N, C-alpha and C positions, 0 to 999 in steps of 0.2 A: 188275786186272781182270783174270783167265784170260778168250784166246776162249769158255772150253765152260768155263764156270764150274759147281762143285758147289752138287747142291742143298743145303748145306751150309751156302756159301761165299752164295750167295743171300738164303735168309735170317738174313743179318748181315746181310748188308745191309738188308734191310729193317727188320730188329733197329736199326742206324740213327738208320735213315732216323723211322724212329716215334721211336729220342730225341729228335730234331731235333725235329719237330709237334711233341710232349713240349714244348719248351723253348718255341715258340711261345705256346701254347697257353701257359705260363706270360706267356709278355708279352703277352695281350690280353683275358685274368681280371679280373676287377672288383680295383682298387685297383695295380695293376700303372699308374705313370710313363708314357701313352705317349704323350706331350707330349714327350719325347726321347728317344723310337725317328723311330731314320732309314725312314718312310713305303717312301722307295725303295730305302733298305737291302730292309726286312725285306718287300716287291712279289718284288725279286730272289731274298732268301729262300725263300719260299713258292715260287716258279720250280720252284727248282732242285729244292729236292721233291719237284714233282707232279713233274718231267721221269723222277728217276730214278726214281721211284718205280712209275713206265709202265716206266719197260727194264724195271728187277726181272724187274718180272711182268711181259713179257714173253719174258721168259729161261726165269725155273721154267717157264712154262705149251712152250718149249723143250725144255726139262729130263722133265715130266709125259705131255709129249708129245712124245714127237720122230716124224719121218715114216720 
């Protein structure tokens, strides 16, 4: 990602992260075969999504509120 991403690029990243969270939601809905999910890897995925979402939101804030 560029050092100074545009708002459009940031929104694209947020949409991608949202799609990842949607996939996670699909995994944990009733009827999913949860015992087949590696919980350690699942936790890593959630941490990645959380970290990247926070980073993108900070970038959005910088774009919307430049110094």
